[in-house]
VOPAGU-2260 file (C-alpha; in pm, 1 decimal, decimal comma):
REM VOPAGU-2260
SITE   aa  ch    i         X         Y         Z
SITE  PHE   A    0    1296,2   -2902,2   -1187,2
SITE  GLU   A    1    1111,2   -2608,3   -1343,1
SITE  ASN   A    2     863,4   -2706,8   -1615,8
SITE  GLY   A    3     932,1   -3076,2   -1552,8
SITE  PRO   A    4     692,5   -3371,6   -1495,5
SITE  LEU   A    5     784,2   -3388,5   -1124,4
SITE  THR   A    6     490,3   -3514,9    -912,6
SITE  THR   A    7     639,6   -3616,4    -575,8
SITE  ILE   A    8     932,8   -3526,1    -351,9
SITE  THR   A    9    1061,0   -3727,4     -55,0
SITE  PHE   A   10    1305,0   -3584,5     199,5
SITE  GLU   A   11    1528,9   -3851,1     345,6
SITE  LYS   A   12    1555,4   -3839,7     723,6
SITE  ARG   A   13    1782,6   -3991,5     982,7
SITE  ALA   A   14    1658,8   -4224,0    1254,5
SITE  ASP   A   15    1616,0   -3926,9    1490,2
SITE  GLY   A   16    1393,1   -3751,0    1238,0
SITE  SER   A   17    1648,2   -3485,4    1139,3
SITE  CYS   A   18    1708,4   -3383,8     780,3
SITE  ASP   A   19    1986,3   -3194,2     602,9
SITE  PHE   A   20    1751,0   -3030,1     354,4
SITE  ALA   A   21    1757,0   -2654,8     409,9
SITE  TYR   A   22    1644,4   -2448,1     111,0
SITE  THR   A   23    1535,9   -2418,3    -249,8
SITE  GLY   A   24    1606,7   -2148,1    -506,1
SITE  ASN   A   25    1369,4   -1922,5    -697,7
SITE  TYR   A   26    1149,6   -2106,8    -950,6
SITE  ALA   A   27    1282,3   -2442,1    -821,6
SITE  PHE   A   28     952,4   -2629,4    -870,5
SITE  ALA   A   29     763,4   -2380,2   -1089,2
SITE  ASN   A   30     523,3   -2524,9   -1346,3
SITE  THR   A   31     577,0   -2883,5   -1230,7
SITE  SER   A   32     304,5   -3140,9   -1162,2
SITE  LEU   A   33     359,3   -3166,6    -786,4
SITE  THR   A   34      46,7   -3267,0    -596,1
SITE  SER   A   35     162,4   -3234,2    -234,4
SITE  ILE   A   36     474,1   -3155,8     -34,6
SITE  THR   A   37     576,2   -3163,4     332,6
SITE  PHE   A   38     881,6   -2963,5     434,5
SITE  PRO   A   39    1102,9   -3084,0     719,3
SITE  LYS   A   40    1144,0   -2848,5    1013,8
SITE  SER   A   41    1504,0   -2784,7     906,7
SITE  TYR   A   42    1375,7   -2607,5     594,4
SITE  THR   A   43    1470,9   -2239,6     604,6
SITE  GLY   A   44    1340,0   -2137,8     263,9
SITE  CYS   A   45    1606,1   -2017,8      21,6
SITE  SER   A   46    1978,8   -1966,3      11,3
SITE  THR   A   47    1951,4   -1590,4      64,6
SITE  GLY   A   48    1743,8   -1597,8     380,8
SITE  THR   A   49    1477,3   -1778,0     575,8
SITE  SER   A   50    1184,4   -1734,4     338,6
SITE  VAL   A   51    1026,7   -1966,2      85,3
SITE  ALA   A   52    1193,4   -1858,4    -238,1
SITE  SER   A   53    1009,6   -1636,8    -484,5
SITE  TYR   A   54     809,2   -1820,9    -751,4
SITE  VAL   A   55     919,6   -2156,9    -605,4
SITE  PHE   A   56     579,8   -2323,6    -672,7
SITE  TYR   A   57     457,5   -2076,4    -930,2
SITE  ASN   A   58     172,5   -2212,3   -1142,2
SITE  CYS   A   59     183,4   -2563,3    -992,1
SITE  SER   A   60    -188,5   -2603,5   -1048,6
SITE  SER   A   61    -191,9   -2966,3    -929,2
SITE  LEU   A   62     -34,7   -2877,5    -593,7
SITE  THR   A   63    -316,8   -2902,8    -338,9
SITE  SER   A   64    -135,8   -2963,0     -10,0
SITE  ILE   A   65     162,8   -2786,4     149,5
SITE  THR   A   66     270,0   -2871,9     503,7
SITE  TYR   A   67     551,6   -2746,7     725,2
SITE  GLU   A   68     662,2   -2962,3    1016,4
SITE  GLU   A   69     610,8   -2806,9    1357,9
SITE  ASP   A   70     890,6   -2620,6    1538,2
SITE  GLY   A   71    1052,6   -2520,0    1211,7
SITE  VAL   A   72    1262,9   -2212,5    1137,7
SITE  LEU   A   73    1083,7   -2072,3     833,0
SITE  ARG   A   74    1048,0   -1692,8     856,4
SITE  GLY   A   75     865,0   -1584,9     541,9
SITE  ILE   A   76     702,0   -1670,9     209,6
SITE  GLY   A   77     844,7   -1499,2     -97,9
SITE  THR   A   78     690,5   -1303,0    -382,4
SITE  TYR   A   79     454,2   -1516,4    -595,8
SITE  ALA   A   80     588,7   -1822,7    -411,9
SITE  LEU   A   81     258,6   -2012,4    -416,0
SITE  ALA   A   82      81,7   -1818,3    -690,3
SITE  GLY   A   83    -135,8   -2026,5    -919,1
SITE  THR   A   84    -125,2   -2340,2    -706,5
SITE  GLY   A   85    -430,2   -2558,1    -638,8
SITE  ILE   A   86    -414,7   -2538,2    -258,3
SITE  THR   A   87    -749,8   -2525,1     -80,3
SITE  SER   A   88    -627,9   -2423,7     265,6
SITE  ILE   A   89    -301,5   -2341,7     438,6
SITE  THR   A   90    -176,1   -2292,0     793,1
SITE  ILE   A   91      91,1   -2023,2     817,2
SITE  PRO   A   92     360,8   -2148,8    1058,2
SITE  TYR   A   93     404,4   -1947,6    1376,9
SITE  SER   A   94     777,6   -1938,6    1301,9
SITE  ILE   A   95     705,0   -1669,7    1040,5
SITE  ASN   A   96     804,1   -1371,0    1246,9
SITE  THR   A   97     928,0   -1021,2    1161,4
SITE  VAL   A   98     945,4   -1110,1     791,4
SITE  ALA   A   99     649,9   -1131,0     555,5
SITE  LEU   A  100     412,1   -1295,3     323,1
SITE  GLY   A  101     560,1   -1150,0       4,9
SITE  ASN   A  102     376,8    -947,8    -257,6
SITE  TYR   A  103     121,9   -1163,5    -442,0
SITE  ALA   A  104     243,6   -1475,4    -258,6
SITE  PHE   A  105     -92,3   -1651,6    -310,7
SITE  ASN   A  106    -196,7   -1471,0    -628,5
SITE  ASN   A  107    -466,0   -1654,5    -828,7
SITE  CYS   A  108    -498,5   -1951,2    -592,4
SITE  ALA   A  109    -854,9   -1991,8    -712,9
SITE  ASN   A  110    -932,5   -2293,3    -489,4
SITE  LEU   A  111    -800,5   -2140,3    -166,1
SITE  THR   A  112   -1081,6   -2106,3      88,2
SITE  SER   A  113    -904,4   -2081,6     425,0
SITE  VAL   A  114    -584,7   -1923,3     562,9
SITE  VAL   A  115    -501,3   -1961,4     932,7
SITE  TRP   A  116    -205,2   -1804,7    1113,8
SITE  GLN   A  117     -82,6   -2061,6    1363,4
SITE  LYS   A  118     -23,4   -1980,1    1730,8
SITE  ASN   A  119     285,6   -2120,9    1894,1
SITE  PRO   A  120     258,6   -2362,1    2188,9
SITE  LEU   A  121     299,0   -2077,1    2439,0
SITE  GLY   A  122       5,4   -1891,9    2289,4
SITE  LYS   A  123     222,5   -1608,5    2160,9
SITE  THR   A  124     160,2   -1465,7    1817,0
SITE  SER   A  125     419,7   -1373,5    1559,7
SITE  LYS   A  126     474,0   -1026,4    1416,8
SITE  ALA   A  127     496,8   -1017,9    1040,5
SITE  THR   A  128     370,6    -816,1     745,8
SITE  LEU   A  129     133,4    -887,1     459,7
SITE  GLY   A  130     262,9    -796,4     116,3
SITE  GLU   A  131      69,2    -609,7    -150,7
SITE  GLY   A  132    -203,0    -817,5    -314,5
SITE  VAL   A  133     -93,1   -1123,4    -117,8
SITE  PHE   A  134    -433,1   -1291,2    -167,8
SITE  SER   A  135    -536,2   -1125,4    -494,5
SITE  GLY   A  136    -728,2   -1348,4    -731,8
SITE  CYS   A  137    -822,0   -1590,4    -452,2
SITE  THR   A  138   -1185,8   -1579,4    -554,1
SITE  ALA   A  139   -1298,1   -1865,2    -326,6
SITE  LEU   A  140   -1129,3   -1732,7     -10,8
SITE  LYS   A  141   -1386,7   -1717,1     269,3
SITE  HIS   A  142   -1188,4   -1658,7     585,7
SITE  ILE   A  143    -844,5   -1547,3     695,0
SITE  VAL   A  144    -741,8   -1582,6    1059,3
SITE  LEU   A  145    -453,5   -1353,4    1148,6
SITE  ALA   A  146    -245,4   -1288,4    1455,3
SITE  LYS   A  147    -327,8    -944,4    1592,3
SITE  THR   A  148      41,5    -856,6    1562,8
SITE  VAL   A  149      44,6    -909,1    1185,7
SITE  THR   A  150      56,5    -576,2    1002,9
SITE  PRO   A  151     -61,5    -486,5     652,2
SITE  ASN   A  152      94,1    -315,5     356,0
SITE  ASN   A  153    -112,0    -110,0     112,2
SITE  SER   A  154    -361,0    -314,4     -91,0
SITE  ALA   A  155    -290,6    -625,7     116,6
SITE  PHE   A  156    -638,7    -762,0      39,2
SITE  LYS   A  157    -653,1    -634,0    -316,6
SITE  GLY   A  158    -936,2    -781,4    -522,7
SITE  LEU   A  159   -1115,7    -963,4    -239,1
SITE  ASP   A  160   -1488,4    -901,2    -198,9
SITE  ALA   A  161   -1731,6    -894,6      91,8
SITE  ASP   A  162   -1751,2   -1275,6      96,3
SITE  THR   A  163   -1406,1   -1274,7     258,4
SITE  VAL   A  164   -1389,6   -1215,0     634,0
SITE  VAL   A  165   -1062,4   -1145,5     815,2
SITE  TYR   A  166   -1065,0   -1258,2    1177,8
SITE  PHE   A  167    -809,0   -1175,0    1445,1
SITE  ASP   A  168    -702,8   -1419,2    1712,5
SITE  SER   A  169    -723,9   -1150,7    1983,5
SITE  LEU   A  170   -1025,3    -945,8    2078,7
SITE  GLY   A  171   -1008,6    -573,5    2136,6
SITE  SER   A  172    -949,4    -261,3    1934,3
SITE  PRO   A  173    -729,2    -252,3    1625,2
SITE  THR   A  174    -365,9    -161,2    1685,9
SITE  ALA   A  175    -211,8     151,6    1539,2
SITE  ASP   A  176     -59,3     -60,3    1263,1
SITE  TRP   A  177    -407,7    -117,1    1123,7
SITE  LEU   A  178    -524,4     244,1    1134,7
SITE  GLY   A  179    -447,9     506,1     874,6
SITE  LYS   A  180    -316,2     249,3     628,7
SITE  LYS   A  181    -439,6     184,6     275,6
SITE  TYR   A  182    -458,5    -191,1     315,9
SITE  LEU   A  183    -829,0    -188,8     231,3
SITE  GLU   A  184    -769,4     -30,3    -108,6
SITE  ASN   A  185    -933,2    -211,6    -399,2
SITE  CYS   A  186   -1119,2    -462,3    -183,7
SITE  ALA   A  187   -1440,1    -507,5      14,7
SITE  VAL   A  188   -1333,9    -751,8     287,8
SITE  LYS   A  189   -1483,4    -737,4     636,4
SITE  LEU   A  190   -1262,9    -734,5     946,7
SITE  VAL   A  191   -1370,2    -892,9    1274,3
SITE  TRP   A  192   -1193,0    -773,1    1587,4
SITE  GLY   A  193   -1435,1    -777,3    1878,5
SITE  TRP   A  194   -1752,1    -865,2    1693,3
SITE  SER   A  195   -2081,6    -786,9    1863,4
SITE  GLU   A  196   -2431,8    -709,8    1743,1
SITE  ASP   A  197   -2392,4    -354,8    1875,0
SITE  MET   A  198   -2054,1    -285,7    1715,7
SITE  GLY   A  199   -2064,4    -470,8    1384,4
SITE  PHE   A  200   -1755,1    -493,1    1163,6
SITE  MET   A  201   -1465,8    -250,0    1173,9
SITE  LYS   A  202   -1446,0      -7,1     885,1
SITE  ALA   A  203   -1137,0     136,4     718,2
SITE  ASP   A  204   -1134,3     447,1     941,3
SITE  GLY   A  205   -1128,7     239,8    1260,4
SITE  THR   A  206   -1492,5     297,5    1347,6
SITE  PHE   A  207   -1755,1      26,7    1334,2
SITE  GLU   A  208   -2044,5       6,5    1091,2
SITE  GLY   A  209   -2290,1     -33,0    1381,5
SITE  ASN   A  210   -2192,3     304,7    1531,5
SITE  ALA   A  211   -2391,0     619,7    1471,9
């Protein structure tokens, strides 16, 4: 379908709501005119694993809505998978666990304002990693809500300025995964762990800007 005039996709389902659709390959819908898509919970991503394939929606500038059905099995989002799309917000499924948001997965999503990492029904949070520059070029991005168990790679927030605030769904001190890393390279984002007027925002060295 790459570079085609495709605008809509419908996944046929059985009476019980199940669907055979499982995966797409790299570049499958790149540069098409898709406007929205909802993946069935049976969707695993691509034929080589359980991640959205690399470049699958690359440069789909008309694509403004992506939804994954609840209780799915998706485990990751590949390199440049959603780069250049027109999405304004996205909820990362809680099923993404132990894999990653790939390098530059949301690169140049200029209309993206909100990213929220979903909690599962039991309140548990998934453990996954953020790729390099995963949100680079997302100039309108105002807030990112992450599970505390998500860990960064170097330059994870590359290019984001102080208008972007990263919140964590658990209060308390940063885990060791967030200390001593270079994930704040080339960015000016603020991190909120246990915000208070006395403490302020956490800085790259693990101290808070309100401390002496």
